[in-house]
C-alpha positions as a Python dict, from the first residue, in 0.01 Angstrom:
ca = {
    (1, 'M'): (0, 0, 0),
    (2, 'S'): (-256, 277, 50),
    (3, 'R'): (-419, 75, 328),
    (4, 'L'): (-83, 37, 503),
    (5, 'R'): (-20, 410, 478),
    (6, 'A'): (-368, 483, 614),
    (7, 'L'): (-303, 250, 908),
    (8, 'Q'): (34, 414, 973),
    (9, 'G'): (-128, 758, 965),
    (10, 'Y'): (-400, 644, 1206),
    (11, 'L'): (-142, 493, 1440),
    (12, 'L'): (63, 814, 1433),
    (13, 'L'): (-250, 1019, 1511),
    (14, 'R'): (-339, 795, 1806),
    (15, 'L'): (16, 816, 1940),
    (16, 'L'): (3, 1195, 1917),
    (17, 'L'): (-335, 1208, 2091),
    (18, 'A'): (-232, 967, 2368),
    (19, 'P'): (-43, 1232, 2574),
    (20, 'L'): (-346, 1463, 2547),
    (21, 'M'): (-575, 1187, 2675),
    (22, 'L'): (-340, 1112, 2963),
    (23, 'W'): (-308, 1481, 3049),
    (24, 'T'): (-688, 1510, 3062),
    (25, 'I'): (-714, 1210, 3294),
    (26, 'V'): (-434, 1341, 3516),
    (27, 'T'): (-598, 1684, 3543),
    (28, 'V'): (-945, 1548, 3620),
    (29, 'V'): (-812, 1311, 3889),
    (30, 'F'): (-597, 1586, 4043),
    (31, 'L'): (-892, 1826, 4071),
    (32, 'L'): (-1146, 1567, 4185),
    (33, 'L'): (-921, 1446, 4466),
    (34, 'R'): (-885, 1797, 4602),
    (35, 'A'): (-1255, 1875, 4557),
    (36, 'T'): (-1370, 1579, 4767),
    (37, 'P'): (-1417, 1627, 5143),
    (38, 'G'): (-1130, 1523, 5369),
    (39, 'D'): (-775, 1627, 5447),
    (40, 'P'): (-470, 1401, 5407),
    (41, 'V'): (-316, 1560, 5716),
    (42, 'D'): (-620, 1467, 5926),
    (43, 'A'): (-605, 1113, 5783),
    (44, 'I'): (-238, 1084, 5885),
    (45, 'L'): (-238, 1260, 6225),
    (46, 'G'): (-601, 1235, 6325),
    (47, 'P'): (-846, 1523, 6374),
    (48, 'R'): (-729, 1592, 6733),
    (49, 'A'): (-366, 1665, 6649),
    (50, 'P'): (-240, 2016, 6741),
    (51, 'A'): (-290, 2279, 6472),
    (52, 'A'): (82, 2364, 6467),
    (53, 'V'): (175, 2001, 6401),
    (54, 'K'): (-82, 1980, 6124),
    (55, 'E'): (46, 2297, 5961),
    (56, 'A'): (407, 2177, 5978),
    (57, 'L'): (313, 1847, 5812),
    (58, 'R'): (110, 2030, 5548),
    (59, 'E'): (416, 2242, 5466),
    (60, 'Q'): (637, 1932, 5453),
    (61, 'L'): (401, 1752, 5213),
    (62, 'G'): (362, 2059, 4989),
    (63, 'L'): (-11, 2082, 5057),
    (64, 'A'): (13, 2440, 5184),
    (65, 'Q'): (108, 2566, 4838),
    (66, 'P'): (-156, 2719, 4607),
    (67, 'L'): (-348, 2464, 4402),
    (68, 'W'): (-200, 2582, 4071),
    (69, 'Q'): (152, 2540, 4209),
    (70, 'Q'): (76, 2189, 4335),
    (71, 'Y'): (-61, 2107, 3989),
    (72, 'L'): (245, 2239, 3806),
    (73, 'N'): (477, 2056, 4047),
    (74, 'Y'): (289, 1734, 3983),
    (75, 'L'): (303, 1775, 3605),
    (76, 'G'): (677, 1836, 3636),
    (77, 'Q'): (712, 1511, 3830),
    (78, 'L'): (521, 1320, 3563),
    (79, 'L'): (741, 1461, 3287),
    (80, 'R'): (1037, 1316, 3480),
    (81, 'F'): (848, 983, 3508),
    (82, 'D'): (823, 1036, 3883),
    (83, 'L'): (486, 933, 4029),
    (84, 'G'): (568, 1080, 4366),
    (85, 'T'): (588, 942, 4718),
    (86, 'S'): (307, 795, 4926),
    (87, 'L'): (180, 1011, 5210),
    (88, 'T'): (81, 713, 5426),
    (89, 'S'): (330, 433, 5351),
    (90, 'Q'): (633, 577, 5534),
    (91, 'G'): (761, 763, 5232),
    (92, 'E'): (744, 467, 4994),
    (93, 'A'): (769, 558, 4626),
    (94, 'V'): (445, 513, 4431),
    (95, 'T'): (634, 328, 4157),
    (96, 'R'): (746, 74, 4417),
    (97, 'I'): (388, 33, 4540),
    (98, 'I'): (275, -33, 4184),
    (99, 'A'): (557, -281, 4122),
    (100, 'K'): (471, -465, 4445),
    (101, 'H'): (93, -489, 4399),
    (102, 'F'): (43, -499, 4022),
    (103, 'P'): (135, -869, 3973),
    (104, 'A'): (-161, -969, 4191),
    (105, 'T'): (-395, -753, 3983),
    (106, 'A'): (-244, -878, 3656),
    (107, 'E'): (-285, -1242, 3758),
    (108, 'L'): (-646, -1189, 3864),
    (109, 'G'): (-724, -992, 3548),
    (110, 'L'): (-564, -1235, 3303),
    (111, 'V'): (-731, -1543, 3451),
    (112, 'S'): (-1066, -1364, 3476),
    (113, 'L'): (-1043, -1246, 3115),
    (114, 'A'): (-958, -1598, 2992),
    (115, 'I'): (-1255, -1747, 3179),
    (116, 'A'): (-1487, -1467, 3064),
    (117, 'L'): (-1385, -1512, 2701),
    (118, 'G'): (-1430, -1889, 2709),
    (119, 'L'): (-1765, -1871, 2889),
    (120, 'G'): (-1898, -1586, 2676),
    (121, 'V'): (-1799, -1748, 2345),
    (122, 'L'): (-1941, -2086, 2449),
    (123, 'I'): (-2279, -1954, 2565),
    (124, 'G'): (-2303, -1704, 2280),
    (125, 'S'): (-2229, -1975, 2023),
    (126, 'L'): (-2490, -2211, 2169),
    (127, 'A'): (-2749, -1933, 2172),
    (128, 'A'): (-2677, -1842, 1808),
    (129, 'V'): (-2673, -2199, 1678),
    (130, 'K'): (-2993, -2286, 1870),
    (131, 'S'): (-3168, -1965, 1767),
    (132, 'G'): (-3530, -1943, 1876),
    (133, 'T'): (-3499, -2228, 2125),
    (134, 'A'): (-3466, -2238, 2504),
    (135, 'W'): (-3086, -2219, 2458),
    (136, 'D'): (-3126, -1882, 2284),
    (137, 'I'): (-3354, -1747, 2558),
    (138, 'A'): (-3117, -1872, 2828),
    (139, 'G'): (-2822, -1708, 2651),
    (140, 'R'): (-3000, -1373, 2630),
    (141, 'L'): (-3101, -1394, 2996),
    (142, 'F'): (-2742, -1478, 3089),
    (143, 'G'): (-2613, -1170, 2907),
    (144, 'I'): (-2869, -938, 3066),
    (145, 'I'): (-2834, -1075, 3421),
    (146, 'T'): (-2454, -1081, 3428),
    (147, 'Y'): (-2437, -726, 3289),
    (148, 'A'): (-2670, -603, 3564),
    (149, 'L'): (-2509, -797, 3851),
    (150, 'P'): (-2356, -578, 4124),
    (151, 'L'): (-2008, -723, 4141),
    (152, 'F'): (-1952, -670, 4513),
    (153, 'W'): (-2289, -830, 4600),
    (154, 'F'): (-2227, -1125, 4369),
    (155, 'G'): (-1880, -1172, 4517),
    (156, 'M'): (-2012, -1177, 4873),
    (157, 'L'): (-2282, -1424, 4768),
    (158, 'L'): (-2023, -1663, 4621),
    (159, 'Q'): (-1809, -1626, 4932),
    (160, 'L'): (-2100, -1722, 5155),
    (161, 'L'): (-2185, -2019, 4936),
    (162, 'F'): (-1849, -2171, 4844),
    (163, 'A'): (-1621, -2050, 5125),
    (164, 'V'): (-1844, -2023, 5434),
    (165, 'N'): (-2122, -2278, 5382),
    (166, 'L'): (-1967, -2544, 5158),
    (167, 'R'): (-1604, -2473, 5259),
    (168, 'W'): (-1484, -2575, 4913),
    (169, 'L'): (-1263, -2272, 4855),
    (170, 'P'): (-1050, -2049, 5082),
    (171, 'L'): (-1157, -1700, 5175),
    (172, 'G'): (-951, -1381, 5166),
    (173, 'S'): (-589, -1308, 5078),
    (174, 'R'): (-382, -1444, 4791),
    (175, 'Y'): (-189, -1723, 4963),
    (176, 'P'): (-194, -1885, 5310),
    (177, 'I'): (-10, -1671, 5565),
    (178, 'T'): (137, -1987, 5717),
    (179, 'E'): (316, -2081, 5392),
    (180, 'T'): (585, -1917, 5180),
    (181, 'P'): (440, -1795, 4848),
    (182, 'P'): (607, -1885, 4517),
    (183, 'Q'): (921, -1686, 4446),
    (184, 'G'): (1003, -1589, 4090),
    (185, 'P'): (1072, -1312, 3840),
    (186, 'T'): (712, -1240, 3738),
    (187, 'G'): (532, -1199, 4071),
    (188, 'L'): (248, -1408, 3925),
    (189, 'Y'): (217, -1688, 4178),
    (190, 'M'): (81, -1951, 3941),
    (191, 'L'): (340, -1881, 3672),
    (192, 'D'): (627, -1865, 3921),
    (193, 'A'): (517, -2192, 4081),
    (194, 'L'): (500, -2349, 3736),
    (195, 'L'): (848, -2221, 3648),
    (196, 'N'): (979, -2362, 3976),
    (197, 'G'): (810, -2695, 3910),
    (198, 'N'): (629, -2679, 4246),
    (199, 'L'): (287, -2834, 4189),
    (200, 'H'): (180, -2785, 4550),
    (201, 'Q'): (232, -2409, 4530),
    (202, 'L'): (63, -2404, 4189),
    (203, 'G'): (-246, -2578, 4326),
    (204, 'T'): (-259, -2357, 4634),
    (205, 'A'): (-225, -2035, 4431),
    (206, 'F'): (-494, -2154, 4189),
    (207, 'T'): (-731, -2242, 4474),
    (208, 'Y'): (-701, -1895, 4627),
    (209, 'L'): (-738, -1728, 4286),
    (210, 'L'): (-1037, -1929, 4166),
    (211, 'L'): (-1322, -1764, 4356),
    (212, 'P'): (-1237, -1397, 4283),
    (213, 'A'): (-1149, -1483, 3922),
    (214, 'I'): (-1478, -1662, 3864),
    (215, 'T'): (-1670, -1373, 4020),
    (216, 'L'): (-1513, -1114, 3792),
    (217, 'A'): (-1526, -1346, 3489),
    (218, 'I'): (-1898, -1416, 3514),
    (219, 'V'): (-1978, -1045, 3533),
    (220, 'L'): (-1762, -973, 3227),
    (221, 'S'): (-1867, -1279, 3025),
    (222, 'G'): (-2209, -1134, 2944),
    (223, 'I'): (-2041, -870, 2724),
    (224, 'F'): (-1875, -1136, 2508),
    (225, 'E'): (-2186, -1354, 2505),
    (226, 'R'): (-2402, -1081, 2352),
    (227, 'I'): (-2143, -988, 2089),
    (228, 'V'): (-2080, -1348, 1984),
    (229, 'R'): (-2451, -1436, 1974),
    (230, 'V'): (-2549, -1136, 1759),
    (231, 'N'): (-2256, -1162, 1516),
    (232, 'L'): (-2271, -1540, 1484),
    (233, 'K'): (-2643, -1524, 1403),
    (234, 'Q'): (-2567, -1281, 1120),
    (235, 'T'): (-2273, -1486, 999),
    (236, 'L'): (-2468, -1814, 989),
    (237, 'V'): (-2705, -1671, 724),
    (238, 'A'): (-2430, -1508, 516),
    (239, 'D'): (-2387, -1606, 149),
    (240, 'Y'): (-2047, -1773, 194),
    (241, 'V'): (-2187, -1993, 475),
    (242, 'E'): (-2481, -2097, 257),
    (243, 'A'): (-2234, -2173, -23),
    (244, 'A'): (-2032, -2390, 215),
    (245, 'R'): (-2347, -2581, 309),
    (246, 'A'): (-2430, -2627, -61),
    (247, 'R'): (-2087, -2786, -111),
    (248, 'G'): (-2176, -3046, 152),
    (249, 'I'): (-1932, -2928, 420),
    (250, 'P'): (-2036, -3065, 762),
    (251, 'E'): (-2217, -2819, 987),
    (252, 'H'): (-1961, -2835, 1268),
    (253, 'R'): (-1679, -2746, 1025),
    (254, 'I'): (-1882, -2457, 885),
    (255, 'L'): (-1939, -2330, 1239),
    (256, 'I'): (-1575, -2353, 1352),
    (257, 'H'): (-1381, -2270, 1034),
    (258, 'H'): (-1614, -2023, 865),
    (259, 'A'): (-1885, -1868, 1081),
    (260, 'L'): (-1727, -1853, 1427),
    (261, 'K'): (-1392, -1732, 1294),
    (262, 'N'): (-1550, -1423, 1139),
    (263, 'A'): (-1797, -1370, 1423),
    (264, 'L'): (-1508, -1340, 1670),
    (265, 'I'): (-1351, -1041, 1491),
    (266, 'P'): (-1569, -787, 1678),
    (267, 'V'): (-1464, -953, 2006),
    (268, 'I'): (-1111, -827, 1945),
    (269, 'T'): (-1242, -472, 1919),
    (270, 'V'): (-1437, -508, 2242),
    (271, 'L'): (-1131, -638, 2426),
    (272, 'G'): (-988, -287, 2438),
    (273, 'F'): (-1306, -147, 2593),
    (274, 'T'): (-1338, -446, 2826),
    (275, 'L'): (-992, -378, 2968),
    (276, 'A'): (-1120, -60, 3135),
    (277, 'S'): (-1413, -257, 3281),
    (278, 'L'): (-1171, -529, 3385),
    (279, 'L'): (-953, -285, 3581),
    (280, 'G'): (-1258, -120, 3736),
    (281, 'G'): (-1402, -459, 3824),
    (282, 'A'): (-1068, -564, 3969),
    (283, 'V'): (-1092, -281, 4223),
    (284, 'L'): (-1431, -403, 4349),
    (285, 'T'): (-1325, -768, 4336),
    (286, 'E'): (-1003, -707, 4527),
    (287, 'V'): (-1181, -509, 4797),
    (288, 'T'): (-1453, -774, 4828),
    (289, 'F'): (-1206, -1063, 4849),
    (290, 'S'): (-922, -879, 5031),
    (291, 'W'): (-702, -951, 4729),
    (292, 'P'): (-369, -768, 4774),
    (293, 'G'): (-355, -602, 4433),
    (294, 'L'): (-351, -248, 4302),
    (295, 'G'): (-729, -220, 4330),
    (296, 'Q'): (-717, -288, 4703),
    (297, 'R'): (-425, -48, 4741),
    (298, 'L'): (-614, 220, 4545),
    (299, 'Y'): (-915, 181, 4773),
    (300, 'E'): (-696, 221, 5081),
    (301, 'A'): (-526, 526, 4932),
    (302, 'I'): (-861, 691, 4856),
    (303, 'T'): (-979, 622, 5211),
    (304, 'L'): (-662, 778, 5356),
    (305, 'R'): (-660, 1070, 5109),
    (306, 'D'): (-318, 961, 4986),
    (307, 'Y'): (-313, 1190, 4682),
    (308, 'P'): (16, 1075, 4518),
    (309, 'T'): (-75, 706, 4544),
    (310, 'V'): (-424, 754, 4401),
    (311, 'Q'): (-293, 971, 4117),
    (312, 'G'): (-6, 733, 4042),
    (313, 'I'): (-224, 421, 4027),
    (314, 'V'): (-490, 594, 3813),
    (315, 'V'): (-222, 723, 3573),
    (316, 'F'): (-74, 372, 3554),
    (317, 'F'): (-415, 222, 3475),
    (318, 'A'): (-480, 497, 3219),
    (319, 'V'): (-154, 423, 3038),
    (320, 'I'): (-247, 54, 3019),
    (321, 'V'): (-595, 128, 2880),
    (322, 'V'): (-469, 380, 2621),
    (323, 'A'): (-187, 150, 2505),
    (324, 'A'): (-420, -150, 2487),
    (325, 'S'): (-681, 41, 2286),
    (326, 'I'): (-419, 146, 2031),
    (327, 'L'): (-284, -209, 2009),
    (328, 'I'): (-634, -354, 1968),
    (329, 'D'): (-715, -108, 1687),
    (330, 'V'): (-398, -200, 1498),
    (331, 'L'): (-449, -573, 1555),
    (332, 'N'): (-811, -550, 1442),
    (333, 'A'): (-714, -369, 1120),
    (334, 'W'): (-441, -625, 1052),
    (335, 'I'): (-677, -920, 1100),
    (336, 'D'): (-979, -778, 918),
    (337, 'P'): (-892, -635, 572),
    (338, 'R'): (-1237, -473, 549),
    (339, 'I'): (-1139, -213, 809),
    (340, 'H'): (-1003, 114, 671),
    (341, 'Y'): (-876, 421, 855),
}
């Protein structure tokens, strides 16, 4: 009962701190955007537009107000759950932009995370079981190399190999422009095609998703490989594993039902931290592969100095990361009784 109360107190503390974390992120992004060179009015009208036209547009967009007033106005919008209106998308609401582009990012992120987890756990397990052998060395090299890989360079390399030279996979976009994409409630093309029972659309969506997902997954998989390898090595020499061997339990059952199960607990903790890397990696992946998700839209908004869109997307990502970190902490404490708060 005391453990449950401690967990409830920790959860309450995290929920109380979450608005403070979000406010800090909002403030930093707001100030950084306005500290960087460039003017949204110049991005919209061009540098050669008449000064009177520029000033009129600046007044219309609220950019002529003092910085503190712009900041207070923006905080007031956020308190009303209003992310503002895009400066460059013909007055489109930022919430609508997020709703339109987030499914593409979510689909890429979920598939990439699934591949990264599977690949990292497999290679990490082989390296731990074959400790001291070539498998172990290869696993360590895999973790180091994938962690150090520049994602955009690796993505372009895979595009040249599999899309340009071998022509095995398509290049750019999310679905062929000559075909109608899957229609459904989720916006996830593969899931909607599956719900509609359209195997052709499912295969097409998977083919277009495969190359960017593999690129992001390989870069992320090194994180899971290192965690699994280190923890599984420690678990394989634990007393309860030695006791299981003494009882004559087969080695593969010891690995799956005893050692690996406990070695994967830290992976759950890392998932929360990986989510931030996943969203950051999604931006680079989407730009590299012209994937029409929120990362690509964020890049375009930064280029055009579209303040409301940049701030809205960053706040949306921040909410996801904060909520996921809280959920991961609670889930980790529920799974592992050794954790106390």
